[in-house]
N, CA, C and O atoms as a printed pandas DataFrame, in Angstrom:
     atom_number atom_name residue_name chain_id  residue_number  x_coord  y_coord  z_coord
0              1         N          UNK        A               1   97.145  131.004  134.659
1              2        CA          UNK        A               1   97.296  130.063  133.575
2              3         C          UNK        A               1   96.027  130.007  132.732
3              4         O          UNK        A               1   96.094  129.947  131.504
4              5         N          UNK        A               2   94.876  130.026  133.389
5              6        CA          UNK        A               2   93.619  129.998  132.643
6              7         C          UNK        A               2   93.465  131.238  131.775
7              8         O          UNK        A               2   92.924  131.174  130.670
8              9         N          UNK        A               3   93.953  132.382  132.292
9             10        CA          UNK        A               3   93.862  133.619  131.513
10            11         C          UNK        A               3   94.637  133.480  130.205
11            12         O          UNK        A               3   94.130  133.823  129.138
12            13         N          UNK        A               4   95.857  132.980  130.292
13            14        CA          UNK        A               4   96.682  132.816  129.087
14            15         C          UNK        A               4   96.022  131.844  128.125
15            16         O          UNK        A               4   95.932  132.107  126.926
16            17         N          UNK        A               5   95.559  130.719  128.657
17            18        CA          UNK        A               5   94.990  129.689  127.797
18            19         C          UNK        A               5   93.691  130.160  127.142
19            20         O          UNK        A               5   93.503  129.966  125.941
20            21         N          UNK        A               6   92.816  130.760  127.895
21            22        CA          UNK        A               6   91.493  131.123  127.378
22            23         C          UNK        A               6   91.453  132.457  126.650
23            24         O          UNK        A               6   90.690  132.611  125.696
24            25         N          UNK        A               7   92.254  133.422  127.075
25            26        CA          UNK        A               7   92.138  134.772  126.532
26            27         C          UNK        A               7   93.230  135.160  125.537
27            28         O          UNK        A               7   93.013  136.035  124.698
28            29         N          UNK        A               8   94.365  134.540  125.615
29            30        CA          UNK        A               8   95.480  134.932  124.732
30            31         C          UNK        A               8   95.637  133.973  123.563
31            32         O          UNK        A               8   95.827  134.406  122.427
32            33         N          UNK        A               9   95.559  132.674  123.830
33            34        CA          UNK        A               9   95.751  131.690  122.766
34            35         C          UNK        A               9   94.541  131.648  121.836
35            36         O          UNK        A               9   93.398  131.795  122.269
36            37         N          UNK        A              10   94.816  131.445  120.569
37            38        CA          UNK        A              10   93.762  131.298  119.569
38            39         C          UNK        A              10   93.112  129.919  119.733
39            40         O          UNK        A              10   93.726  129.011  120.295
40            41         N          UNK        A              11   91.868  129.753  119.245
41            42        CA          UNK        A              11   91.186  128.458  119.401
42            43         C          UNK        A              11   91.952  127.272  118.819
43            44         O          UNK        A              11   91.959  126.196  119.418
44            45         N          UNK        A              12   92.601  127.447  117.661
45            46        CA          UNK        A              12   93.344  126.322  117.085
46            47         C          UNK        A              12   94.558  125.966  117.946
47            48         O          UNK        A              12   94.960  124.804  117.991
48            49         N          UNK        A              13   95.143  126.952  118.628
49            50        CA          UNK        A              13   96.266  126.678  119.514
50            51         C          UNK        A              13   95.791  125.942  120.768
51            52         O          UNK        A              13   96.473  125.046  121.266
52            53         N          UNK        A              14   94.621  126.326  121.271
53            54        CA          UNK        A              14   94.055  125.656  122.438
54            55         C          UNK        A              14   93.782  124.184  122.140
55            56         O          UNK        A              14   94.093  123.307  122.946
56            57         N          UNK        A              15   93.195  123.928  120.968
57            58        CA          UNK        A              15   92.891  122.551  120.586
58            59         C          UNK        A              15   94.171  121.742  120.435
59            60         O          UNK        A              15   94.226  120.587  120.859
60            61         N          UNK        A              16   95.208  122.336  119.832
61            62        CA          UNK        A              16   96.474  121.627  119.634
62            63         C          UNK        A              16   97.100  121.258  120.968
63            64         O          UNK        A              16   97.637  120.160  121.119
64            65         N          UNK        A              17   97.037  122.164  121.938
65            66        CA          UNK        A              17   97.594  121.874  123.262
66            67         C          UNK        A              17   96.795  120.769  123.944
67            68         O          UNK        A              17   97.372  119.861  124.542
68            69         N          UNK        A              18   95.463  120.846  123.856
69            70        CA          UNK        A              18   94.631  119.809  124.473
70            71         C          UNK        A              18   94.898  118.442  123.860
71            72         O          UNK        A              18   94.949  117.441  124.575
72            73         N          UNK        A              19   95.067  118.390  122.550
73            74        CA          UNK        A              19   95.357  117.121  121.880
74            75         C          UNK        A              19   96.744  116.619  122.276
75            76         O          UNK        A              19   96.925  115.423  122.506
76            77         N          UNK        A              20   97.724  117.520  122.356
77            78        CA          UNK        A              20   99.085  117.130  122.725
78            79         C          UNK        A              20   99.148  116.559  124.134
79            80         O          UNK        A              20   99.909  115.629  124.399
80            81         N          UNK        A              21   98.344  117.118  125.039
81            82        CA          UNK        A              21   98.334  116.656  126.423
82            83         C          UNK        A              21   97.413  115.467  126.642
83            84         O          UNK        A              21   97.359  114.916  127.741
84            85         N          UNK        A              22   96.691  115.070  125.604
85            86        CA          UNK        A              22   95.799  113.928  125.711
86            87         C          UNK        A              22   94.451  114.264  126.321
87            88         O          UNK        A              22   93.709  113.362  126.710
88            89         N          UNK        A              23   94.121  115.547  126.411
89            90        CA          UNK        A              23   92.836  115.955  126.980
90            91         C          UNK        A              23   91.700  115.813  125.968
91            92         O          UNK        A              23   90.536  115.698  126.353
92            93         N          UNK        A              24   92.030  115.821  124.694
93            94        CA          UNK        A              24   91.060  115.613  123.622
94            95         C          UNK        A              24   91.652  114.631  122.629
95            96         O          UNK        A              24   92.871  114.508  122.512
96            97         N          UNK        A              25   90.789  113.943  121.922
97            98        CA          UNK        A              25   91.242  112.998  120.912
98            99         C          UNK        A              25   90.606  113.361  119.575
99           100         O          UNK        A              25   89.386  113.310  119.419
100          101         N          UNK        A              26   91.438  113.722  118.628
101          102        CA          UNK        A              26   90.957  114.120  117.307
102          103         C          UNK        A              26   92.000  113.700  116.270
103          104         O          UNK        A              26   92.684  114.553  115.704
104          105         N          UNK        A              27   92.129  112.384  116.013
105          106        CA          UNK        A              27   93.222  111.897  115.160
106          107         C          UNK        A              27   93.128  112.312  113.696
107          108         O          UNK        A              27   94.134  112.278  112.987
108          109         N          UNK        A              28   91.956  112.697  113.232
109          110        CA          UNK        A              28   91.846  113.031  111.812
110          111         C          UNK        A              28   91.986  114.521  111.536
111          112         O          UNK        A              28   92.154  114.917  110.382
112          113         N          UNK        A              29   91.922  115.338  112.550
113          114        CA          UNK        A              29   91.999  116.787  112.320
114          115         C          UNK        A              29   93.153  117.386  113.121
115          116         O          UNK        A              29   94.299  117.354  112.673
116          117         N          UNK        A              30   92.860  117.930  114.297
117          118        CA          UNK        A              30   93.890  118.603  115.089
118          119         C          UNK        A              30   94.951  117.628  115.579
119          120         O          UNK        A              30   96.109  118.013  115.737
120          121         N          UNK        A              31   94.585  116.381  115.820
121          122        CA          UNK        A              31   95.531  115.401  116.322
122          123         C          UNK        A              31   96.390  114.750  115.259
123          124         O          UNK        A              31   97.290  113.977  115.586
124          125         N          UNK        A              32   96.137  115.041  114.005
125          126        CA          UNK        A              32   96.884  114.400  112.925
126          127         C          UNK        A              32   98.368  114.712  113.024
127          128         O          UNK        A              32   99.197  113.803  112.984
128          129         N          UNK        A              33   98.712  115.992  113.155
129          130        CA          UNK        A              33  100.123  116.373  113.237
130          131         C          UNK        A              33  100.793  115.773  114.460
131          132         O          UNK        A              33  101.938  115.326  114.389
132          133         N          UNK        A              34  100.083  115.761  115.582
133          134        CA          UNK        A              34  100.647  115.201  116.809
134          135         C          UNK        A              34  100.919  113.711  116.632
135          136         O          UNK        A              34  101.995  113.233  116.992
136          137         N          UNK        A              35   99.962  112.976  116.085
137          138        CA          UNK        A              35  100.156  111.543  115.875
138          139         C          UNK        A              35  101.289  111.257  114.896
139          140         O          UNK        A              35  102.104  110.366  115.132
140          141         N          UNK        A              36  101.342  112.001  113.811
141          142        CA          UNK        A              36  102.413  111.788  112.828
142          143         C          UNK        A              36  103.777  112.167  113.409
143          144         O          UNK        A              36  104.783  111.534  113.089
144          145         N          UNK        A              37  103.815  113.194  114.257
145          146        CA          UNK        A              37  105.074  113.571  114.893
146          147         C          UNK        A              37  105.559  112.464  115.825
147          148         O          UNK        A              37  106.752  112.162  115.867
148          149         N          UNK        A              38  104.637  111.861  116.569
149          150        CA          UNK        A              38  105.010  110.754  117.453
150          151         C          UNK        A              38  105.523  109.560  116.654
151          152         O          UNK        A              38  106.483  108.901  117.054
152          153         N          UNK        A              39  104.880  109.291  115.532
153          154        CA          UNK        A              39  105.328  108.192  114.672
154          155         C          UNK        A              39  106.726  108.478  114.129
155          156         O          UNK        A              39  107.577  107.590  114.087
156          157         N          UNK        A              40  106.957  109.730  113.713
157          158        CA          UNK        A              40  108.260  110.110  113.164
158          159         C          UNK        A              40  109.359  109.980  114.212
159          160         O          UNK        A              40  110.433  109.446  113.931
160          161         N          UNK        A              41  109.089  110.466  115.414
161          162        CA          UNK        A              41  110.094  110.378  116.485
162          163         C          UNK        A              41  110.358  108.919  116.833
163          164         O          UNK        A              41  111.510  108.523  117.014
164          165         N          UNK        A              42  109.310  108.124  116.927
165          166        CA          UNK        A              42  109.470  106.703  117.239
166          167         C          UNK        A              42  110.209  105.941  116.161
167          168         O          UNK        A              42  110.962  105.015  116.465
168          169         N          UNK        A              43  110.007  106.313  114.903
169          170        CA          UNK        A              43  110.678  105.591  113.816
170          171         C          UNK        A              43  112.167  105.903  113.751
171          172         O          UNK        A              43  112.930  105.189  113.101
172          173         N          UNK        A              44  112.574  106.970  114.426
173          174        CA          UNK        A              44  114.000  107.314  114.446
174          175         C          UNK        A              44  114.827  106.371  115.296
175          176         O          UNK        A              44  116.031  106.233  115.086
176          177         N          UNK        A              45  114.186  105.724  116.255
177          178        CA          UNK        A              45  114.904  104.782  117.114
178          179         C          UNK        A              45  115.954  105.468  117.968
179          180         O          UNK        A              45  115.827  106.648  118.296
180          181         N          UNK        A              46  116.985  104.730  118.324
181          182        CA          UNK        A              46  118.046  105.275  119.167
182          183         C          UNK        A              46  119.045  106.126  118.385
183          184         O          UNK        A              46  119.509  107.151  118.884
184          185         N          UNK        A              47  119.374  105.712  117.179
185          186        CA          UNK        A              47  120.424  106.394  116.426
186          187         C          UNK        A              47  119.925  107.193  115.232
187          188         O          UNK        A              47  120.704  107.916  114.611
188          189         N          UNK        A              48  118.669  107.083  114.904
189          190        CA          UNK        A              48  118.116  107.860  113.805
190          191         C          UNK        A              48  118.334  107.202  112.457
191          192         O          UNK        A              48  118.998  106.172  112.339
192          193         N          UNK        A              49  117.750  107.834  111.437
193          194        CA          UNK        A              49  117.838  107.306  110.079
194          195         C          UNK        A              49  118.887  108.016  109.230
195          196         O          UNK        A              49  119.150  107.610  108.098
196          197         N          UNK        A              50  119.471  109.050  109.760
197          198        CA          UNK        A              50  120.472  109.794  109.010
198          199         C          UNK        A              50  119.912  111.094  108.459
199          200         O          UNK        A              50  118.702  111.245  108.294
200          201         N          UNK        A              51  120.801  112.018  108.181
201          202        CA          UNK        A              51  120.418  113.349  107.707
202          203         C          UNK        A              51  119.656  113.244  106.382
203          204         O          UNK        A              51  120.139  112.642  105.424
204          205         N          UNK        A              52  118.478  113.829  106.343
205          206        CA          UNK        A              52  117.566  113.847  105.194
206          207         C          UNK        A              52  117.088  112.461  104.763
207          208         O          UNK        A              52  116.673  112.280  103.618
208          209         N          UNK        A              53  117.143  111.485  105.664
209          210        CA          UNK        A              53  116.678  110.137  105.355
210          211         C          UNK        A              53  115.421  109.740  106.109
211          212         O          UNK        A              53  115.041  108.569  106.093
212          213         N          UNK        A              54  114.776  110.674  106.759
213          214        CA          UNK        A              54  113.564  110.362  107.506
214          215         C          UNK        A              54  112.389  110.117  106.577
215          216         O          UNK        A              54  112.071  110.962  105.740
216          217         N          UNK        A              55  111.745  108.975  106.714
217          218        CA          UNK        A              55  110.645  108.652  105.805
218          219         C          UNK        A              55  109.386  109.447  106.125
219          220         O          UNK        A              55  108.719  109.925  105.207
220          221         N          UNK        A              56  109.045  109.598  107.388
221          222        CA          UNK        A              56  107.830  110.315  107.761
222          223         C          UNK        A              56  107.922  111.794  107.375
223          224         O          UNK        A              56  106.956  112.369  106.874
224          225         N          UNK        A              57  109.060  112.390  107.603
225          226        CA          UNK        A              57  109.212  113.811  107.291
226          227         C          UNK        A              57  109.490  114.038  105.806
227          228         O          UNK        A              57  109.014  115.015  105.227
228          229         N          UNK        A              58  110.245  113.155  105.201
229          230        CA          UNK        A              58  110.566  113.307  103.776
230          231         C          UNK        A              58  109.336  113.137  102.898
231          232         O          UNK        A              58  109.204  113.813  101.877
232          233         N          UNK        A              59  108.438  112.244  103.285
233          234        CA          UNK        A              59  107.227  111.993  102.506
234          235         C          UNK        A              59  106.065  112.904  102.913
235          236         O          UNK        A              59  104.926  112.697  102.495
236          237         N          UNK        A              60  106.368  113.911  103.729
237          238        CA          UNK        A              60  105.405  114.955  104.127
238          239         C          UNK        A              60  104.214  114.420  104.926
239          240         O          UNK        A              60  103.115  114.966  104.826
240          241         N          UNK        A              61  104.415  113.362  105.715
241          242        CA          UNK        A              61  103.357  112.915  106.614
242          243         C          UNK        A              61  103.173  113.912  107.756
243          244         O          UNK        A              61  102.096  114.000  108.345
244          245         N          UNK        A              62  104.228  114.657  108.061
245          246        CA          UNK        A              62  104.160  115.709  109.071
246          247         C          UNK        A              62  104.153  117.039  108.321
247          248         O          UNK        A              62  105.213  117.516  107.915
248          249         N          UNK        A              63  102.976  117.651  108.128
249          250        CA          UNK        A              63  102.877  118.840  107.275
250          251         C          UNK        A              63  103.642  120.058  107.782
251          252         O          UNK        A              63  104.221  120.788  106.978
252          253         N          UNK        A              64  103.661  120.293  109.068
253          254        CA          UNK        A              64  104.297  121.493  109.606
254          255         C          UNK        A              64  105.641  121.175  110.244
255          256         O          UNK        A              64  105.934  121.663  111.336
256          257         N          UNK        A              65  106.445  120.385  109.598
257          258        CA          UNK        A              65  107.712  119.949  110.173
258          259         C          UNK        A              65  108.770  121.043  110.204
259          260         O          UNK        A              65  109.748  120.924  110.943
260          261         N          UNK        A              66  108.604  122.090  109.432
261          262        CA          UNK        A              66  109.591  123.169  109.410
262          263         C          UNK        A              66  109.299  124.242  110.444
263          264         O          UNK        A              66  110.155  125.085  110.716
264          265         N          UNK        A              67  108.103  124.227  111.026
265          266        CA          UNK        A              67  107.745  125.266  111.987
266          267         C          UNK        A              67  107.314  124.650  113.314
267          268         O          UNK        A              67  108.112  124.560  114.246
268          269         N          UNK        A              68  106.066  124.231  113.399
269          270        CA          UNK        A              68  105.505  123.772  114.670
270          271         C          UNK        A              68  106.105  122.459  115.151
271          272         O          UNK        A              68  106.294  122.274  116.353
272          273         N          UNK        A              69  106.402  121.561  114.252
273          274        CA          UNK        A              69  106.839  120.224  114.629
274          275         C          UNK        A              69  108.262  119.955  114.138
275          276         O          UNK        A              69  108.547  118.894  113.584
276          277         N          UNK        A              70  109.143  120.919  114.346
277          278        CA          UNK        A              70  110.515  120.774  113.851
278          279         C          UNK        A              70  111.278  119.703  114.636
279          280         O          UNK        A              70  112.183  119.069  114.093
280          281         N          UNK        A              71  110.920  119.496  115.906
281          282        CA          UNK        A              71  111.646  118.523  116.710
282          283         C          UNK        A              71  111.434  117.096  116.229
283          284         O          UNK        A              71  112.295  116.240  116.430
284          285         N          UNK        A              72  110.288  116.829  115.590
285          286        CA          UNK        A              72  110.077  115.459  115.103
286          287         C          UNK        A              72  111.039  115.143  113.965
287          288         O          UNK        A              72  111.413  113.985  113.783
288          289         N          UNK        A              73  111.444  116.145  113.202
289          290        CA          UNK        A              73  112.446  115.935  112.157
290          291         C          UNK        A              73  113.778  115.558  112.782
291          292         O          UNK        A              73  114.454  114.645  112.307
292          293         N          UNK        A              74  114.157  116.256  113.845
293          294        CA          UNK        A              74  115.396  115.941  114.561
294          295         C          UNK        A              74  115.309  114.534  115.150
295          296         O          UNK        A              74  116.258  113.756  115.053
296          297         N          UNK        A              75  114.174  114.212  115.757
297          298        CA          UNK        A              75  114.013  112.895  116.372
298          299         C          UNK        A              75  114.080  111.765  115.382
299          300         O          UNK        A              75  114.629  110.705  115.684
300          301         N          UNK        A              76  113.533  111.971  114.204
301          302        CA          UNK        A              76  113.551  110.905  113.210
302          303         C          UNK        A              76  114.926  110.772  112.558
303          304         O          UNK        A              76  115.410  109.656  112.371
304          305         N          UNK        A              77  115.546  111.865  112.219
305          306        CA          UNK        A              77  116.820  111.799  111.502
306          307         C          UNK        A              77  118.012  111.531  112.412
307          308         O          UNK        A              77  118.965  110.869  112.001
308          309         N          UNK        A              78  117.972  112.040  113.653
309          310        CA          UNK        A              78  119.114  111.882  114.547
310          311         C          UNK        A              78  118.859  110.898  115.682
311          312         O          UNK        A              78  119.785  110.542  116.411
312          313         N          UNK        A              79  117.618  110.456  115.838
313          314        CA          UNK        A              79  117.287  109.457  116.845
314          315         C          UNK        A              79  117.244  110.017  118.255
315          316         O          UNK        A              79  117.326  111.225  118.474
316          317         N          UNK        A              80  117.114  109.107  119.194
317          318        CA          UNK        A              80  117.006  109.482  120.602
318          319         C          UNK        A              80  118.271  110.180  121.086
319          320         O          UNK        A              80  118.200  111.209  121.759
320          321         N          UNK        A              81  119.428  109.620  120.741
321          322        CA          UNK        A              81  120.686  110.203  121.206
322          323         C          UNK        A              81  120.920  111.582  120.600
323          324         O          UNK        A              81  121.385  112.488  121.291
324          325         N          UNK        A              82  120.606  111.749  119.333
325          326        CA          UNK        A              82  120.732  113.053  118.700
326          327         C          UNK        A              82  119.776  114.072  119.293
327          328         O          UNK        A              82  120.114  115.248  119.429
328          329         N          UNK        A              83  118.574  113.612  119.648
329          330        CA          UNK        A              83  117.593  114.502  120.284
330          331         C          UNK        A              83  118.087  114.959  121.649
331          332         O          UNK        A              83  117.947  116.127  122.012
332          333         N          UNK        A              84  118.668  114.026  122.403
333          334        CA          UNK        A              84  119.225  114.405  123.705
334          335         C          UNK        A              84  120.345  115.427  123.549
335          336         O          UNK        A              84  120.437  116.381  124.321
336          337         N          UNK        A              85  121.188  115.222  122.551
337          338        CA          UNK        A              85  122.270  116.184  122.298
338          339         C          UNK        A              85  121.709  117.554  121.923
339          340         O          UNK        A              85  122.219  118.580  122.373
340          341         N          UNK        A              86  120.673  117.571  121.111
341          342        CA          UNK        A              86  120.062  118.835  120.702
342          343         C          UNK        A              86  119.458  119.561  121.907
343          344         O          UNK        A              86  119.621  120.772  122.056
344          345         N          UNK        A              87  118.765  118.814  122.760
345          346        CA          UNK        A              87  118.184  119.419  123.964
346          347         C          UNK        A              87  119.285  119.944  124.872
347          348         O          UNK        A              87  119.141  121.013  125.464
348          349         N          UNK        A              88  120.390  119.198  124.988
349          350        CA          UNK        A              88  121.508  119.645  125.815
350          351         C          UNK        A              88  122.139  120.913  125.249
351          352         O          UNK        A              88  122.525  121.801  126.010
352          353         N          UNK        A              89  122.250  121.010  123.937
353          354        CA          UNK        A              89  122.788  122.235  123.323
354          355         C          UNK        A              89  121.909  123.440  123.629
355          356         O          UNK        A              89  122.407  124.522  123.942
356          357         N          UNK        A              90  120.601  123.243  123.535
357          358        CA          UNK        A              90  119.677  124.346  123.828
358          359         C          UNK        A              90  119.775  124.736  125.295
359          360         O          UNK        A              90  119.789  125.922  125.624
360          361         N          UNK        A              91  119.842  123.741  126.181
361          362        CA          UNK        A              91  119.978  124.018  127.611
362          363         C          UNK        A              91  121.272  124.764  127.898
363          364         O          UNK        A              91  121.280  125.717  128.677
364          365         N          UNK        A              92  122.366  124.338  127.275
365          366        CA          UNK        A              92  123.650  125.002  127.457
366          367         C          UNK        A              92  123.592  126.437  126.966
367          368         O          UNK        A              92  124.121  127.339  127.615
368          369         N          UNK        A              93  122.952  126.657  125.821
369          370        CA          UNK        A              93  122.821  128.005  125.279
370          371         C          UNK        A              93  122.072  128.920  126.250
371          372         O          UNK        A              93  122.503  130.043  126.510
372          373         N          UNK        A              94  120.952  128.433  126.781
373          374        CA          UNK        A              94  120.161  129.259  127.691
374          375         C          UNK        A              94  120.875  129.498  129.014
375          376         O          UNK        A              94  120.804  130.596  129.565
376          377         N          UNK        A              95  121.557  128.487  129.525
377          378        CA          UNK        A              95  122.256  128.689  130.788
378          379         C          UNK        A              95  123.439  129.631  130.624
379          380         O          UNK        A              95  123.702  130.443  131.511
380          381         N          UNK        A              96  124.164  129.541  129.499
381          382        CA          UNK        A              96  125.267  130.480  129.286
382          383         C          UNK        A              96  124.744  131.888  129.027
383          384         O          UNK        A              96  125.370  132.868  129.432
384          385         N          UNK        A              97  123.597  131.993  128.352
385          386        CA          UNK        A              97  122.989  133.310  128.147
386          387         C          UNK        A              97  122.572  133.918  129.475
387          388         O          UNK        A              97  122.689  135.126  129.678
388          389         N          UNK        A              98  122.084  133.075  130.376
389          390        CA          UNK        A              98  121.687  133.547  131.695
390          391         C          UNK        A              98  122.901  134.040  132.471
391          392         O          UNK        A              98  122.832  135.063  133.152
392          393         N          UNK        A              99  124.020  133.310  132.370
393          394        CA          UNK        A              99  125.254  133.727  133.058
394          395         C          UNK        A              99  125.770  135.036  132.497
395          396         O          UNK        A              99  126.168  135.922  133.253
396          397         N          UNK        A             100  125.769  135.167  131.190
397          398        CA          UNK        A             100  126.250  136.397  130.553
398          399         C          UNK        A             100  125.335  137.571  130.922
399          400         O          UNK        A             100  125.804  138.673  131.210
400          401         N          UNK        A             101  124.023  137.314  130.907
401          402        CA          UNK        A             101  123.080  138.369  131.282
402          403         C          UNK        A             101  123.251  138.790  132.744
403          404         O          UNK        A             101  123.156  139.972  133.075
404          405         N          UNK        A             102  123.503  137.813  133.608
405          406        CA          UNK        A             102  123.714  138.139  135.029
406          407         C          UNK        A             102  124.992  138.909  135.244
407          408         O          UNK        A             102  125.049  139.776  136.116
408          409         N          UNK        A             103  126.025  138.614  134.467
409          410        CA          UNK        A             103  127.301  139.330  134.599
410          411         C          UNK        A             103  127.204  140.749  134.042
411          412         O          UNK        A             103  127.948  141.639  134.456
412          413         N          UNK        A             104  126.293  140.949  133.112
413          414        CA          UNK        A             104  126.159  142.272  132.498
414          415         C          UNK        A             104  125.466  143.271  133.418
415          416         O          UNK        A             104  125.575  144.481  133.220
416          417         N          UNK        A             105  124.764  142.774  134.410
417          418        CA          UNK        A             105  124.072  143.671  135.350
418          419         C          UNK        A             105  125.069  144.310  136.234
419          420         O          UNK        A             105  124.706  145.103  137.102
């Protein structure tokens, strides 16, 4: 694990992981996206704000919402229940892919 973290990941990726895990605190720089993503997910509540109605993501408080922090958009617009459904869809996709791959052998 140390090899991957220290030798493969770029320094900005290492800092982002440390901030995400709470190992470092940098709210104005590397931690900005993480903090804004948490705010966006929290503002979605249980049911969300509706498709394209997220205030944090719509007003660009989360700069990388289309790539690195795409889940915060889902959390804000679809809420907790929508996020659970999205995670379940991804889990179902991977488990069915695993079954199909196992049958192909």
